[in-house]
N, C-alpha and C positions, 0 to 999 in steps of 0.2 A: 156358583160359578156359570156362565152363561152356556146352552146348548152347544154341541159344538157346531162351528160355522159351515163345516165343510157337508154336511149332511142334512137332509130335510125331511122331514115326515112323510110317507107314503100317506096317498088319499083314504079317506076313512070308507069301510064298506057301504055299501050300496042300501040306503035305509036306513042307517045310524048316525045322529050327529055325535062326533067328537069334540071333546074338549082339550086344550093344552095350554099350558103356562108359556109355552114358548114363544119369546116377542118374533112375530111375521117376519119384521125387518132384518132380523138376524138369520135367517134362512138365505142359504145358497145353492143354487143347482149343482149335482154333481158334474163331471164333466157328460158330454153325451156326444155319443156316436153319433156322427153326419150321416151315416147309412145305417141303421140297427136293422135294417129287415134285408138281408141279402136276396132274399127268395122274390121281394118285390120286381115287377118288368116295368122297366122303363115306360112311359106313355105310348101307345103306339094305335094303329087301327090298320091291322092289313086289309080288313074288306075296302074301305077307304082307298087304299093305295093302287089293291087290286083296279078299283072303279075308275079309277084316275087314268092308270094307262090303258085300260081297256076303252073309256071314250075318245082318249089322244089317238086311238087305232081305226075307232070307226068312223070320227069324223073330222075333218082339218079344223072347222072351226073349234073345237074342241082344245086343239092345240095351242093356239092362241091365247085363249081364257086361261088354260093351266100354267102358262110360260108368263103369265102377267103375275101370277099368285106363287109359284114354284120352283125351285131350281132342284137340282141334282143330291145336295145336300139332306133336303127335308125327307128324303124317304130315309124309314127304319130298316127296311128289309135291304141287304146289299144287294140282290138280284133284281129287286126291281129300280134300284139306282143304275143298274146296267141297263137295263131296258128303257128306263125313261132317255138315258144318254143315246140311245140308238135310235128312239124317234126323234128326237130333237138334232140331230146329225143329219137324218135323212130330210127332216123338213126343212132344215138350214141351206141344203144343197137343192132344193126345189123338187127332190124326188117325192114318189107315194109313199104314202105312210099307211102300213098293213100288216097283219100277221107275218105273211110271207115276207115283205121286203126288212121288216124288222129283225125277223130269223135271219134271214141271208147276213144282216149289219152284222149282226151279232156273232154269226160265224166266223165271216171275215177280220172280227178285231180280237177274234178267241176267246170270246167270254161267253158262247151258247151255252156250255157245262154250267158256269157259275151264276147264270141266269135260269138256269131249271130247266135245261134241255130243250129238245126239238119243239116241244109243244106248249113249250112255257108262253109263247106271245098268246098260242090260240087260247089257253086256258085263262088267259085275262080278260080277253075278251067276252069269253063264255059266263064269266062271272059277275060281267058289268050289266046291270040294268037296264040303262039307257045312258047315251051319249050327252043327253040335254043336261044331265044333272053334273058336268064335269066339274065346274068351277065350285058347286058345292063341297061335291067330294076333295077337291083342293085346300077349300076353307079348313077343313077335317085335318086334312094331314098337315097342313102349317101348322094347326093348332097344338096337333099332338108334338111335332118338331120342336114348336117354342117352347113345350112343358117340358119337353126332354132337356132342353138349352137351360131351361130354371134347376132342373133337378140337379145336374154337372158344374153350375155355375155356385148353387147352394154347397154342394160340397166341396170345392176348391174354396169359396170363401173361408168354409169352418176350418178347413184346413190351414189357411192363413193366419185364422183366430189362434190354432194350440200351435203354429208352428213360433210362434213368437216373434222375434227381431223388431226392427223399428215399426212403431204403430202407425207413423204417418203413413211411410212407405206401403203399409200392408193395406190401409185403408185406401189409399189410391190404386192399389192392384186389386181391391174386392171391388170398387167402382167401375174399372175397366172391365172388369170379368162379367158383373153384372148388365153395364150398358151394352155388352158384347150379345150376350144372351136374350133380350130383349128387344133386340132389332127386329122388327117385321118390317117385312118388305108392302109396301102399300104406297099410296098417292098422298102421304102427308105432306111431302115436299114439292107437291106439283100442282101450281095454283095460275090461273092468271095474273099476269103482272099488275091489274086495277085492283082486286081481290083485297089486299091488306091497306091500302095507302091512304082509303079513307078516313082509317085510324089516326092518320098523323095529319094529314090537311083538310078533309072536308068532302064535299061532295065534288062530284065528278060531272064533267060533259062530254057529249058525244064528239069520237072523232069525226073529222072530215075529210073522208074519203077521196083519194086521187087513183084513177084506174092505169093500168099499164098494160099496153099492147104485146108487147114480146116479151116472152121469160121474165123473171122475177129480178127486180133492179138491183142491183146493188151497193147503189148510193155513190159510185163513183164514176162520173163521167165517161173519164178514159176505157175503163173496166167495160161498160157498157156498151160503150161504142164497138169494143174488139170483139165481144161473147154475144152482144144483143140479149144481156142478160142469162141470168142462170135457168136450164131447161129441166124438165121432168125427167128422171131417170139418170142425171149426171151426179156423178161423184167430184167433189170440188175440195181439193185438198190445199189446205192453207197451214204452209210449215214455216219453221225459224228454229234458229237458237234461243233458248232461253230469253226472255225479258225482252223481244223484238218487237211485241206488239201483236201477236196472232189474236189473243182473245178479243184486244182491242178491234181491230179488223172483222172479225166473226162478228163481235155486237154491233160494230157499223152496219154491216150487212143487214143484220135483222131487224135494225131499229130503220131503216130506209125499207125492208119490207112490209114491216107490221104499223109503226108508228108515222111516216110519211106516207103510206101507198094502202094501207087498210088491209093487206093480204094477210092470212093468219098463217101463225109460222110456229116453231118449238124450240127452243134451245136446252140441250140437256148439257147441264153445267157440271160435270164429274171433278171439278176443281173448286170452281169456287161456290159458296152459300147463293140460296137463291138471294139472300139482302143484300152479298156484296152484288151481285150481277145488278140488282137494283139501284144501287148507288151508281154505279158507272154510268148506268142509262141517263138516269138522270141528270150528272154530272156531264154527260156527253148533251144530252137537249138543253138543258138550261145554262151552259156555258159558267156551270158551278166548278171552282175548284175541289176535286175529288177529297184532297186533302182537307177542304172546309167542310164537307158533308160529313167526313168521317170523324173529323173535331171535334164537333159541334161549335165553329167558329163562324158559322152564316153569317152573312151581314144581310140589313133592311133590302138592301138590292139583290140578291140573291136569294132570298124569299120572294120578293115579285117576281122577278125570271121563274122561280120554281113555280108558283102560282099561276103563271101566266101560260106552261107547258104541259101541266098536268092533267088538263081534260083530252089534249090527245094524248098523250101516254098511258094515262088508266084505263082508256078505253080501247087501246088497240089489241088486236087479236093475237097477243104474243105469249105464249105459254113458258115461263121457265120452272125443267126440271131438274131440281138438284139432287136428287135421288144418287147414291153414291154407289160403287163396284156394280153397274148394269151392264148386262150382256147386248149382244146387237139382237138376240131375238127377243130381249125384254122391250128393248128401248122398238120395236119394229112393232110387237105388240101396242105397246102405247100410241105410238104414231098411228096405227090402223085405227084405233078408238077415237083420236082427236079428227082424224078424217071424215071418218063416220058421223061425228058430231056436227061438225061447221067447217068442215073443206079443211085441206093443208098445201101451201103453196111451198113452204122451205121447213126443212131439218137441220140444225147447225148440231155438232159436236164437239166439244170441249174437255178432253181430248180422246185419242185412240189409244194412247198408250195407256192411260185408267180403266180404259174397260177391260171387263175380264169374261172369259171364255165361258164361264158357267159350267164346264164340266171339271168333276173331280180328277180326272186323269191328266195325269201331267205331260203335257208336251213334250216333244225332243227338246226345243230351245223355245225361247220367247220370240224370238224374231218369228220361226214358225206360225206360232200362235198370234201376233200383230198381223201374219200374212193371213191366216185363215180368217180372221177377223175383218180385214179391210176384203176380202171376196165377199163375205157375209154384210156387209155397207153398202157394195154395188149391187148385192142381189134385191137388198130390199129396196133401193131408191128405185130399181127398175118395176119390182113390184107395187108400190106404191104410189109410182108415177110423179116422184119430187126430185127435185134437185136437193142432195146431202152434201154438206159442206160439214167438213171432217179437219180439225186442228191436228196436227202431228208435230213430234219433236224430230230436228235433224240431229246426225252425228254429228262429232267434231270435226269434219272434214272443214267446215268454213274457218275455224280459228286457225287449222295450219297453213292455211295459205294466206300471201303476204296481202292481197285487198281484201280478205273475208268475206267477200262476196260467196253466198251459200249457189249449189248448183240442184238439177235434178237426181244428177246421182247419189247427193247424198242422204237420198231416201233408201236406199239398197239395205242397208242394213236391215230396214223393216220388210223385208220381202217382195210381195206383190204390190206394195201400196202405188208404183209410179204407174207399172201396167194397169191396175185396176182404174185409175184417177182418166176424167176427163181433162180435167183441168188442174192445174198446178201452180200454187201462187206462191212462190218464196218470199218473205218480208225480211228485208234488210234496211239496220241503218247504219251509217258509217259511222255518225256520232255517239254510237253506244261502244264502239272500240278509242277512238280518237275524240276527246272532248274538244281538240282545238280545232277539227274539221271545218272549212268553209262550208261545208254543206249540212251545217247544224238544223236540226229541226225539218229536214228534208226524210224522208222513208220511199225507200224503191220497194215497189212491188213488182218482182219479176214473174212475169208469167211465162215457165220454163216449160210448159207442157200445154197446149190448147188443141184438143182432137179432130176439133171443127174448123180451128181456122189459127192465122199467124199466133206468132208469138212475141211479147215485146216486153219493155221496161216500162213503168209506168210511176211516176213519181209522184207524189200527195204530200201533203205538209203535218208535220206531225203535232198534234195539239193533246200530249198524252195528260198535261195537267186536266184537260177536261174530260180524259178518257175517250178518245176520238183521233180519229184522221179524217183529213177534209180536202178537196180538190185544191191544188196551189191557187187557181183562179178565186177561190173565195177567202184566201189569206190577206 
């Protein structure tokens, strides 16, 4: 009779060779406790956490470096997470960050005792060797956080296996758990638009650049006549109900800035992947139906037009960052780096409601959280001295009116959006509600707020099959 299939012989003593007549193929491991050693500590580095926080209080540049690497959830010690939140809150408001201001902030939020008391911030600074190594310490903290995530994921996956149930469903849940655990914030999804086009279409050519005297051009004659372009420090909100073309208009603006006029820009796409954005841009630039690009049904003439436009597109100083779940502070840090490397003339964020606050502390409501992010976007535009175009969803107000036209007041559910914006452009298409509308193919860009000039309604042509809008004169 074969050996018991549910037990496996233990290992031989060191230095001894043991023979057995049991077929190794019959060995089956006994169930393994996913956490056999309860006295084990989760991966952590208290010294690195202390040095990160101390460095942030010692030098403002350290704050930017750390914010590009960590968020509050990366800290193992709850007290350190509270101090980190206090530092980022002060920095977001443009206030000084030092042990005194951090201590006062913790006292105001009622977190001082939980953060370690009145001397907590001072002790962190005293324990920090130098602020110059803040990013190095932050990498250590991030690595430990990743390892903790793997430990927790492993435990959860083991529990799924022992729980039984549908194997396919358990496998899907395990994959999701593991993917969540290994998500690491880095620049893996941030690259210049032309970096990977050579794998598909070959060599690139230099872009012939055109200058622009005033502001950043939007690509629409009537808008540029009204606003004289987009100017540093401005916040421009493009708003509308779903499927009106907000993203299309934003991509049109960034194409005009970087592809047509050679000015550096960055698109933070929190909804679409980087590849989706590239497809839209190529559709618009080469006049190829987006459905042909996505469906792999491009004709010979499509390929010819693509080849003609590729040199300009791939050489454009346009960065697409599709990293999901970013905070305003992380976006600000990335923009600062881009500006230091090669300049930055335009920032586009698609879209506001998909950003996160970066704080584990729950806001009173989502509207307040969006309001805070709106204010921080305005501060970012002023500090970086670039126009920031941010997309936003409207409430259901337009759908409850007979003419369906949006108004700036439809932004009010999002707090201070209207107040913080220098320019509000509302996107409206009659044919989205009435397929038989005589204005089919037309799009109204309603400039509902213009801090430095008049408002107006500008009509452009809808060429959504090419993923773009164009001036009526060009149709």
